[in-house]
C-alpha angles and dihedrals in degrees: 000000000000123000119243120245110235120218133193113252098170146005114211135183110253142348094275093059090043092052091051092050093045089052091051091050092047089050086061091048092252114143110230139169138182138231119197113219125224126342091340090104093063099029113027109227137168099190117118118301091344090075098044120131124192121218116213130192132176111273093248089063098044097101094048092044094049090052089055093045093050097042114110106224093186093096091049091052092046091054092048091048091049090053092052091044091053090048090050091050090055092052091044091054091049090048092050091049092053093050093043088055091049091050089055089054091056094056 
């Protein structure tokens, strides 16, 4: 069995960002690992190149991983937020109607 050659698909600033990206890749069943660059291994830093972390995947997953790394999830989050916002507005309107009816009873 031959070993896979691992290739860099991203360099991110800090372990937190790297962990999030690794989690996203793993969620898509893409094996991934990190390599911290510079003195970051002994003294955790997030300043400039000192805090850089490389993300590696096996070469057979590079195309799929790059698509995930480069995808802008902002639109996805905006759509999801809009759905929750619309749902909240419906509940808010119902809530206001109930209290408006109760205010009429007090008059």
